[in-house]
C-alpha positions in Angstrom: 7.4 21.3 3.2 9.5 20.6 6.3 11.1 17.3 5.3 10.6 16.0 8.9 6.9 15.8 8.1 7.7 13.1 5.6 9.4 10.9 8.2 13.0 12.1 7.7 15.0 11.6 10.9 18.4 10.6 12.2 18.0 7.0 11.0 17.6 8.1 7.4 20.3 10.8 7.7 22.8 8.2 8.7 21.9 6.0 5.8 22.1 8.9 3.4 25.5 10.2 4.6 27.5 8.4 1.9 25.4 9.9 -0.9 25.6 13.5 0.4 29.3 13.7 -0.7 28.2 12.8 -4.2 26.1 16.0 -4.6 22.9 14.0 -4.3 19.8 15.1 -2.3 17.4 13.0 -0.2 13.8 12.5 -1.4 10.8 10.4 -0.7 8.7 8.7 -3.4 5.1 10.0 -3.1 3.6 8.3 -6.2 4.5 5.9 -9.0 2.5 5.1 -12.0 3.8 3.0 -14.9 7.4 3.8 -14.2 6.8 7.6 -13.7 7.7 8.9 -10.2 6.9 11.9 -8.1 9.4 12.6 -5.4 9.2 15.1 -2.5 12.5 16.7 -1.8 13.6 19.5 0.5 13.5 22.1 -2.4 10.0 20.9 -3.4 8.0 18.3 -5.4 9.7 17.0 -8.5 8.9 14.5 -11.2 11.6 11.8 -11.3 13.1 9.2 -13.6 15.3 6.3 -12.9 19.1 6.8 -13.2 20.8 4.7 -15.9 22.8 2.6 -13.4 19.9 1.9 -11.2 17.7 1.0 -14.2 20.2 -1.4 -15.7 21.7 -3.0 -12.6 18.4 -3.7 -10.9 17.5 -7.4 -11.6 14.2 -7.6 -9.7 11.0 -5.5 -9.7 11.0 -5.3 -6.0 14.4 -3.5 -5.9 13.0 -0.6 -7.9 11.7 2.5 -6.0 8.2 2.1 -4.5 5.9 4.6 -2.8 7.3 5.3 0.6 10.9 4.7 -0.3 13.6 7.2 0.6 15.9 7.8 -2.3 19.0 9.6 -3.3 18.3 11.9 -6.2 20.2 14.2 -8.5 18.4 17.5 -9.0 18.5 19.6 -12.1 21.1 22.4 -12.0 20.1 24.2 -15.2 18.8 27.8 -15.4 15.3 26.8 -14.4 16.3 24.1 -12.0 12.8 22.5 -12.3 13.6 19.6 -14.5 13.0 16.0 -13.5 15.0 14.6 -10.7 17.1 11.5 -11.4 16.8 8.6 -8.8 20.3 7.2 -8.3 19.7 4.9 -5.3 17.1 3.5 -3.0 18.0 3.7 0.7 17.6 0.3 2.6 14.0 -0.2 3.6 13.0 -0.6 7.2 9.7 -2.4 6.3 8.0 -3.4 3.0 4.5 -4.6 2.5 4.8 -7.1 -0.4 2.6 -9.4 -2.4 3.5 -11.7 -5.3 2.8 -9.9 -8.6 -0.7 -10.7 -9.9 -1.0 -13.1 -12.9 1.7 -15.5 -14.0 4.7 -13.3 -13.0 6.7 -14.7 -10.1 8.4 -11.5 -8.8 7.4 -9.5 -5.8 5.5 -6.3 -5.9 6.1 -3.7 -3.1 2.8 -2.2 -2.2 4.2 0.3 0.3 7.7 0.8 1.7 8.8 2.1 5.2 5.4 1.9 6.7 5.0 1.8 10.5 1.4 0.6 10.7 -0.9 -1.0 8.1 -4.6 -0.4 8.3 -6.4 -3.5 6.9 -9.7 -2.2 5.9 -12.8 -4.5 5.9 -16.3 -3.6 5.0 -19.1 -4.6 7.3 -21.2 -5.7 4.4 -20.6 -8.4 1.8 -16.9 -7.6 1.9 -16.5 -9.0 5.4 -14.3 -12.1 5.0 -12.2 -13.5 7.9 -10.1 -15.6 5.6 -9.0 -12.6 3.5 -8.2 -10.7 6.7 -5.9 -13.6 7.8 -4.1 -13.4 4.5 -3.5 -9.6 4.7 -2.4 -9.9 8.3 0.2 -12.5 7.5 1.7 -10.1 4.9 1.6 -7.2 7.3 3.4 -9.1 10.1 6.0 -10.3 7.6 6.6 -6.7 6.4 7.8 -5.6 9.8 4.9 -3.2 10.3 2.1 -3.3 12.9 -1.4 -4.3 11.7 -4.7 -2.7 12.7 -8.1 -3.8 11.4 -10.6 -1.2 10.4 -14.2 -2.3 10.3 -15.7 0.3 7.9 -19.4 0.9 7.2 -20.4 0.4 10.8 -23.5 2.4 10.1 -24.8 -0.3 7.7 -24.2 -3.2 10.1 -26.9 -4.5 12.4 -24.6 -7.2 13.9 -21.5 -5.1 14.8 -20.9 -6.9 18.1 -21.1 -10.3 16.4 -18.6 -9.2 13.7 -16.1 -7.9 16.4 -16.6 -11.2 18.3 -15.8 -13.1 15.1 -12.5 -11.3 14.8 -11.7 -11.8 18.5 -12.4 -15.5 18.3 -9.8 -15.9 15.6 -7.2 -15.3 18.2 -5.3 -12.8 16.0 -4.8 -10.3 18.9 -4.9 -7.4 16.5 -6.8 -4.2 17.4 -10.0 -3.8 15.5 -11.7 -0.3 15.1 -15.3 0.1 14.0 -15.9 3.3 12.0 -17.9 4.9 9.3 -15.6 6.8 6.9 -18.6 8.2 5.0 -20.0 9.8 8.1 -16.6 10.5 9.8 -17.6 8.3 12.8 -14.9 6.6 14.8 -12.0 8.5 13.2 -10.5 9.7 16.5 -9.5 6.3 17.6 -7.7 5.8 14.2 -6.0 9.2 14.6 -4.4 8.0 17.8 -2.1 5.8 15.7 -1.0 8.8 13.6 1.5 11.5 14.6 4.3 13.4 12.9 6.8 11.1 11.2 4.6 7.9 11.4 3.7 6.3 8.0 0.6 4.3 7.6 -0.6 2.2 4.7 -4.2 1.4 3.9 -5.0 -1.8 2.1 -8.2 -3.7 1.3 -10.6 -4.7 -1.5 -12.1 -2.3 -4.0 -15.1 -0.4 -2.7 -14.2 -1.0 1.0 -13.9 2.8 1.6 -10.2 3.5 1.5 -10.4 6.6 -0.6 -13.4 8.0 1.4 -11.4 7.5 4.6 -8.4 9.3 3.1 -10.6 12.3 2.1 -12.0 12.5 5.6 -8.5 12.4 7.2 -7.2 15.1 4.8 -10.3 17.3 5.1 -10.7 17.6 1.4 -11.6 15.5 -1.7 -8.3 14.3 -3.1 -9.4 10.8 -4.2 -12.3 9.9 -6.4 -14.9 7.6 -4.8 -17.7 5.4 -6.2 -20.5 3.2 -4.9 -20.5 -0.6 -4.8 -22.8 -3.2 -6.3 -25.7 -3.8 -3.9 -25.8 -7.6 -4.2 -22.2 -8.3 -3.4 -20.6 -5.0 -2.3 -17.9 -5.2 -5.0 -16.4 -1.9 -5.9 -14.7 -0.4 -9.0 -11.0 0.6 -9.1 -11.4 4.3 -8.5 -7.9 4.5 -7.1 -5.5 3.5 -9.9 -2.1 4.0 -8.3 -0.4 4.2 -4.9 0.2 7.7 -3.5 1.6 9.2 -0.2 -0.2 12.0 1.6 0.8 14.1 4.6 -2.0 14.7 7.0 -2.7 18.2 8.3 -2.6 17.0 11.9 0.7 15.1 11.4 1.3 11.6 10.1 1.6 10.1 6.6 -0.8 7.9 4.8 -0.2 5.7 1.7 -3.4 5.0 -0.2 -3.4 1.9 -2.4 -5.7 0.6 -5.2 -8.2 -2.2 -4.2 -6.7 -5.7 -4.6 -9.0 -8.5 -5.6 -6.1 -10.9 -5.9 -3.5 -11.0 -3.1 -1.0 -13.8 -3.1 1.7 -14.1 -0.4 5.3 -13.8 -1.5 7.5 -16.8 -0.7 10.8 -15.0 -1.3 12.9 -12.9 1.1 14.1 -10.3 -1.5 12.5 -7.4 0.3 11.9 -8.3 4.0 14.3 -9.8 6.5 11.5 -12.0 7.7 10.0 -15.1 6.1 6.3 -15.0 5.1 6.0 -18.3 7.0 6.7 -16.3 10.1 3.8 -14.0 9.3 1.5 -17.0 8.9 2.7 -18.5 12.1 2.0 -15.2 13.9 -1.5 -14.9 12.6 -2.2 -18.6 13.5 -0.3 -18.6 16.8 -2.8 -20.9 18.5 -2.4 -23.6 15.9 1.4 -23.4 16.1 1.2 -23.9 19.9 -1.2 -26.8 19.5 1.2 -28.4 16.9 4.0 -28.5 19.4 1.9 -31.0 21.4 1.3 -33.4 18.6 2.8 -36.9 19.1 4.8 -36.9 15.9 7.2 -34.2 14.9 6.1 -34.4 11.2 2.4 -34.5 12.0 0.4 -33.2 9.0 -2.9 -33.0 11.1 -4.6 -35.4 8.7 -5.7 -38.1 11.1 -2.5 -39.1 12.7 -2.8 -40.5 16.2 -2.0 -38.1 19.0 -2.7 -35.0 16.8 -3.4 -32.1 19.2 -4.6 -29.9 16.4 -7.3 -32.3 15.2 -8.3 -33.0 18.8 -8.9 -29.2 19.3 -11.1 -29.1 16.1 -13.1 -32.2 17.3 -13.6 -30.6 20.7 -14.7 -27.3 19.2 -11.7 -25.3 20.6 -10.4 -24.6 17.1 -12.7 -23.7 14.1 -12.3 -26.2 11.3 -12.3 -23.4 8.7 -9.5 -21.5 10.5 -7.3 -24.7 10.3 -8.2 -25.0 6.7 -7.2 -21.4 6.1 -3.8 -22.0 7.8 -3.1 -25.1 5.8 -4.0 -23.4 2.6 -1.6 -20.5 3.2 1.2 -22.7 4.3 0.7 -25.0 1.3 0.7 -21.9 -1.0 4.0 -20.6 0.5 5.6 -24.0 0.2 4.6 -24.4 -3.4 5.8 -20.9 -4.2 9.2 -21.5 -2.6 9.5 -24.8 -4.5 8.6 -23.1 -7.7 11.0 -20.2 -7.2 13.9 -22.5 -6.2 15.1 -24.7 -9.0 16.8 -27.1 -6.6 13.5 -27.7 -4.8 11.4 -28.6 -7.8 11.1 -32.2 -6.7 9.5 -31.0 -3.5 6.4 -29.8 -5.4 5.1 -33.4 -5.4 5.5 -33.5 -1.7 3.9 -30.1 -0.9 0.5 -31.6 0.1 2.1 -34.2 2.4 4.6 -32.1 4.3 3.4 -31.5 7.9 3.6 -28.0 9.5 6.6 -28.8 11.7 8.5 -30.2 8.7 7.6 -27.0 6.8 8.9 -24.8 9.5 12.2 -26.7 9.6 12.5 -26.4 5.9 12.1 -22.6 6.0 14.4 -22.1 8.9 17.2 -24.3 7.4 17.0 -22.3 4.1 17.1 -19.0 5.9 20.4 -19.8 7.7 
């Protein structure tokens, strides 16, 4: 495969220059499952393992190779030359779509690295949930990638215009494309985002149609698919690991398993941005309203002169959208306080900190 089709360009060549003198080769991680990697290199596809130094010196899960990462690998030089590659280093990421690891673990999980655009896929059935979309979009903006919303199963929706209007009224300003992956309807608009060297990630709940979409884009059945339960449109995890695919017409897609639990990350280990910035981008109209509140530390809980509550009372701001914003900001503040031992005392104040005070807290800690 021409390595340029995998997104290799002058940017990555410059970052790799110091490794070339060490007899290492460039590669890109195309899949990872339980610590086993598959890496695409210029000579071909190889299984790969972590080098000893990388394995022992890495202190966080998010620093390990993830699907989409460009890496420096040591190729086998024996008689066959087809042994596993050894990953010695991960090149600095341009972007990283991250969530907090599911369960009780506190570290970050990199869903996809070095993605240019993230397709947030929503089913036009029981899966349609604006609050979940807001959560995904906050993580996408924070990753450094550009979000696009895919409204799948348009053939099953009798209220398509109303659903699109629901998205428009949220003020997110993110493009929304209606399509039917099953019937290959609406894919041309999606393909306009894809061309040689561009990497896209696809995220969404189980059963939303991500694997079906990938099969249609590739023109062959590469991912297993399954139906959803009729009463709530919940799907089964037919995709069990993340994997990178090169499209025949150019472009790269990273398919991901469905995520029923998606918690925002409060750390800055992977991205140069703060997740608070992602939330502020998604809820830009609330941020602008908050600047007009009488008090700088307004918590929007009944204080006099609160421009945010005034907008809710006048019907200019949906109450459930404000509740979603406050929930995400509270979640991020709590996570930061939990991760930072010096901020443990702030846990008790999490529910009382106003949005402006929260922004100041984030910015001061980022300096």
